[in-house]
N, C-alpha and C positions, 0 to 999 in steps of 0.2 A: 607644433605651433604653426608651421607653414599652412597646414590644411585646416586650421581652426575656423577661420571665417567661412570657408566652404562647408565644413561639416555642420557648423551651427545653423547655416541656412538650410541645409538638407533636412536636419532633424526638425527644425521649425516648420518647414513645409509639410512634413508628415503629420506633425502634431496639430497644425491648424486645420488640416483636412479632417482629422479624426474628431476634433471638437467644434466643427463648424456650426453645429446646431445650437451651441451655447454661445450667444453673442458676446457676453462679457468675458468668458474664459477665452474665446477665440481672439479677441482684441488684446487681452493681456499677454497671451502666449506670443502673438505676433510682435508686439512691442518689445517684449523681453528678448526675443530672437534678434531683433534689429539692434538693440542695445548691446547684446552679447557679441554680435558680429563686429560692431564698432570697437568694443573693448579689445577684442582679439586682434583686429587690424592695427590698432594703436600700439599694442604690445609688440606685434611683429615689426612695425615700422621702427620702433625704438631699438629692437634687436638688430635690424639691418643697418640702421644709422650708426650704431656703435661697433658692430661686429662684422659688417660686410655682408656679401651675398649669402643667403641661406638656401641650402639645397636639400632635397629629399629624394631618395630612390626607393620606390615602393617594393617591398619584398627583397631588398638588397640585390635586385637585378640592375646592374649598371647599364648606363646608356651605351649603345643605342637600343638595347633589348628591353629594358625596363621602362616603367612609367615614371617620368622624372618631373619634379617640381623645383622651380628656381625663382626666388624672389630677390630682386635687386632693389636699388633705391627707387627707380621709376615705378616698379610694380607695387612697392610698399606705399608710395605716395598715392597711387591710384586706388589702392585698396582702402586707404583711410578716406579719401575723397568720396568714393562711391558709397562707402558705409555711412558717411554723414548724409549724403543725398537720400539714401534708402531710409534712414531713420526719420528724416524730416518728411519724406514721402509717406511713410507709415503714419505719422501723426496727421498729415493732411487727409489721408484716406479715412482715418478714424473719425474725422470731423465731417466727411462728405458722403461716405458710402451708406447706401440704404441696405436693408436686410436682404433684399433680393440678390444684390451683388455678393454679399457675404456667403449666401447659400450656394452660389454658383462656383465658389472656390477661388475668389480673388486672392485671398491672402496666401493660399498654397502656391498659386501661379507666381505671385510676386516673389516669394522666397525661392522658388525654383529658378526664376530668372536671376535673382541675386547669386544663387549658387553658380550659374553659368558665367556671370560677370566675374566673380571671385576666381573661378577656375581659369578663365582666360587670362587674367592678370598673373596667376601663380604658376601656370604650366611651363615646363621647360622644353617641350618638343612640339613640332608642328602638327602632328596628327591629333594629339590631345587638345591643341588649340582649336582645331576643327571641331572636335567633339563638343567642347564648351560653347563654341559658336552656335552649334545646332541646339543645345539646351536653351540658350538665350532666344534663338529664333522661335522654337516651339512655344515657349512660355509667353513671349511678347506677342506672338501671333494671336493666341487665345485671349490675351488681355485686350488687344485692339478690337477683336471681334465680339467681346463679351456682351456689349450692349444689345446685340442682335438686330439692330436697325440695318436697313439695306445699305446705307452709306458706310456703316461700320464694317460690314462684311466686304463691301467693294474695296474699301481702303486696306483692310487686312489682306485681301486677295492680291492687290498690287504689291504690298509689302512682302508677302510670302513668295510671289513669283520671282521678284528681283533678288530676294535673298537666296532662293534656291539656285538661281543662275550663278550667283556669286559663290555658292557652295560647290557647284560643279567646277568652276574655275579654280577654286581652292584645291579640290581633289586632284585636278589635272596638274596643278603646280606641284603638289606633294609628290605625285607619281614621277614627274621629271626630276625633281630634286633627289628623291630616294634612288632612282635609277642611276643618277650621276655620282652621288656621294656615299650611298649605302647607309645613310643615317638620316634621321629626322630630328635628332637632338639639336637645339638651336646653337648651343656653344660648339658642338662638334662641327656643325655646318660652317660656322664662322672660322674655326681653325682650318677646316678643309680648304675653304676659299682663299684664305691667306697663304696657305702652303702651296696650293696647286693652281691658284688663279681661277678665272671664270672660263667656262666653256659654253657651248650652245645649249646643252641641256639645263645647266644652272641658270643661264640668262632667261630661257623660256619659262622655267619654273618661277623665277622671281617676278617676271612680268605677269604671270597668272596670279600670283599672290598679291601683287600691287593692285590688280583689277578687283580681286575679292575684297581686299581691305578698303579700297576706294568706295565700293558699294556700302560696306558697313559704316564708313565715315560720312556717307552722303556727300561725297565730293563730285563735282561736275565731271562727266555728264550722267552720273549714276544717282543723282540726288532726288529724282522725282517721286520716289516712294515716300519720302518724308512729308511733303505737303499733302500727299494723298492720305496718309495714315494718321498724322497727328490731329488734324481738325476733327476727325470722327472718333477720336479716343477720349475717354474721360480725362478732363483737363489735368488733374493732378497726376494721373498716370503718364500723360504726355510729358509732364514736367520731369518725372523720374527718367523717362526715356531720354529726354534731351540732356539730362545730367550726365549719363554715363554710357549709353549705348553707342553713340558715335565716337566717344572717346576710346572705346575698345578698339575700333578700327584704326584711329590715329596712333594709339599705343602699339598696335601690331606693326604699323609702318615704321615707327621708331625702332622697335625691337629688332626687326628683320633687316631693314635697309641701312641704318646708320653705320653699323660696324663694318659693312663691306662697300659703302657708297663710293670709295675712292679706287676700287679695283677696276681693272680694264673690263669693259662690258657692262657692268652695273652702274657706272658713273653717268650713263646716259639717262637713267631713270629719274635723276634729280631735276634736270631741265624739263622733263615731261611733267613732273609734279609741280614745278614752278608755274608752268603755263596753266595747268588745271587749277592751281590755287588762285591765280588771278581771276580766271573765269568764274570760279565759285564765288569769290568775293563780290564781284560786280553783278552777276546774274542773280545771286541770292538776295542781295539788297534790292534790286529792281523788282524781283518777284514779290518781296515784302511790301513795297510801295504800291503794288497793283492789287493787293488783297484787301478785303473788307472784314473777313473773319479774323479775329484776334489770334487764334491758334495758328491759322494759316500764315499770318504775318511773322509770328515767332518761329514757325517751322522753317520758312525761307531764310530767316535771319540765322538759324543754326547752320545752314549751308554756307552762308556768307562768313560766319565766324570760324567754321572749319577751314575755310580758305586762309585765314590768318595763321592758324596753327600749322597747316601744311606749307605755307610760305616759309615759316621759320625752319621747318624740317628740310625743305628743298634747297636752302642755302648751303647745307652740308658743312657748316661751321659750328664750333662749340657755342658761340653766341646765339646763333639761330636755333639750335636745338634747345638751349636753355630757355629762349623766348617761347618756343613751342610748348614746352612743359609748363611754364608759368601761365601761358594763355589757357591751356587745358584746365588748370586748377581754377583760374578765374571764371572760365565759362561754365564749369560744372555748378558753381554757386549761383552765378548771376542768371543764367538761362532757366535753371530750375526755379529760382525765386520769381522770375517773371511769369512763368506758367502758373505757379501757385497763386500769384496775385490775380491773374486772369480767371482762375477758378473762383475766387471770391467775387470778382467783378461780374462774372456770369451769374453767380448766385444772387447778387444784389440787384442786377438789372434784368435778369431773366432772358438774356440773349448773349450769343457769342459775336455778334456783328457790331462793328463800330457805328454804322449808320443808324442802328436801331437803339443805341444806348444814349446816355447823357445824364447830367445832373447829379453825378455821384459825389462830387467834391463836397457838397453841403452834407450829404448823408453819411459819407465815409471819408473824412479828411485823413485819418491815419492810413487807410488803404491807399489813398492817392499819394501820400508822402512816400510810402514804401515802394509803390510802383515807380514813382519818379526817381527814387534813390537807385533802384536796380537799373532803370533805363539809362540814367546818367553814367553808371558804371559800364554798361554795354557800349555806350557811345565813346567812352574814354575820357571822362571829365576828372581832373585831379581833385583830391588825392586817392580816388577809388581804385579798386583792383584793375579795372579795365584800362585805366590810364597807364599803369606800369606795364601791363601786358603789351600795349601798343607801342610804348616807348622802347621796350626791349626789342620788339620786332622791327621797328623802324631803325634802331641803331644797328641791328644785325644786317639789315638790307643796305644801309648807308655804308657799312664797312666793306661790303662787296660791290659797292657802286651800282646797285640795282635801282636806278632812278625811276623806272617805270613802276616798280613795286611800291616805292615810297609814295609816288603821286597817286597810285591806285588806292593805297591804304588810307590816305588822307581824304580822298574823294568819297570812299565808301563810308568813312566815319561821318561825313556830312550828310550823306543819304540816310544813314542809320538814324541820325538826329531827326530828319524829316519824318521817317516812318514812326518813330517813337512819339513825336509830337502829334502825328495823326491819331494814334490811340489815345493819348492824353486829352487832346482837345475834344475828340469825339465822345469819350466815355465820361470824363470828369468835368470839363469846362462848359461845353455847350448845354443848353437847357434840355431837360429830360424829354424824350419823345412820348413816354407814357409814365404813369405812376409806378413806383417801385412794387415788385411782387409782394404779396401778403407774407410769404414765408421769410422774406428778408426783414420785414418789420418785426417779426417774431424772434429774430436773432439767430436763425439757423445758419450754421456754417461759420459763426464768429470765432470758433476755436481754431479756424484756419489761420488766424493771425499769429498763433504761437510759432509754427514753423516759419512763417514769413519773417517774423522779427528775429528768430534765431539765425536764419540765413543772412539777413541784413547785417547783423552784428559780425558774422563771419566775413562778409564782403568788406565791411569797414576795417576789420582786423587785418585782412590781407593787404588792403590799401595802405594803412598806417604802418604796418610792420612788414613792408615789402622787402627790406634788406635781408633778414634771415631767410625768407622764402627764396629770394633771388640767389643767395649763396647755396641753398639746397639744390635749386635747379641747375646751377653750374656744376655741382658735384654729380648730378644725374647725367648731364651732358658728357662729362668726362668719363663716367663709367660706361655709357653707351658707346662712345667712340673707341674705347679700349676693348669693346666686345663683351664686357661682363664675364671675362674668363674666370672659371672656377679655380 
């Protein structure tokens, strides 16, 4: 059961490559694979929720010698969330992809990327976490570069170079940690540090891991790959990226740092993350305000919102960690939905630039309402999911008397409002710069409203039913602080 989402994605990737010349069969297999992965993730979540952490040692080789999988509450929640994003992303692709993209192997790369994401959430040791990161990197790199335009190749190159540098830091960190503790099993490492404390090798290794995970999370100052890669990627693909790629980095920070954050040596990492979180929040939203490309605006916003997540983590308290997890769930839904909305807006207006758009409110009122709904959640308007995410984060910061963080979070929310109004006024409210493209009047891409509406309902459900989800995130925080011991 632990490996079911991973294996389903692997088999689906192979099948979609074999049947890529039959468009109808290709789409059916891909959709079935996404549905199957979601079903398996939900079953695994229910098992973890009722029965505790689920572990698997391949070949009965026990840690630290064997390949271990370990799924706790945090991993189970992230598996379900990423499966939902993947399914909606699959639906959006079926509405937007042309035959050329299908023949290039988009669906196979997509499912290989999902295999890497599921593997990263499920693994129980650092080296295999590195392996799954590389699977994600390779697949996502080719998805970014698939359009073959010069800008796409340039964006993919920047993304790949920084990701490779983070992989080098990851390997160096693994080497230091293995040399010190003689194991890469995450639970073994937590037990080792609690028994013997920190030493120079372990601290250096943790610092290297924090750097690698900060790159994956698009945290300041390692975030510039995202504004370079997202605007040149197919918009619905960028939405899927925004939904879970950065969350893998934040998940890794939570999984590795939280259980040992109070030990001598490693406790200094949390103040560093606190500073980086605040810088990410403010610089990300300022970057969004300076952009005209809608995908560029949303890409910078992702960095700003990652700042909120890492802010909760950096407080080192149960309330802060619970707020971080809640914010991750909220952001997976909202940011993906905003990118999906931009995909339809591009289709309707024929451009990605705010200054070249206009007049869509009369032509697409439902699209305008869905975009406004998701934007309001991103800003933090009650009772939507973003409101509760920010309330929990602010409460955690107030509990630790971090007044600068509270003021910064409120100011960034105001600037987020301004940037969302920039898109809304430019695309929907102002008069059209030119007539709508002919393909929009023919109704192409209107099936994209299906995943948009599904995601909007989920956002509303999280906002209205925040109490059960908040209770769940508190359980996640408690499990992380206890170290997830088997």
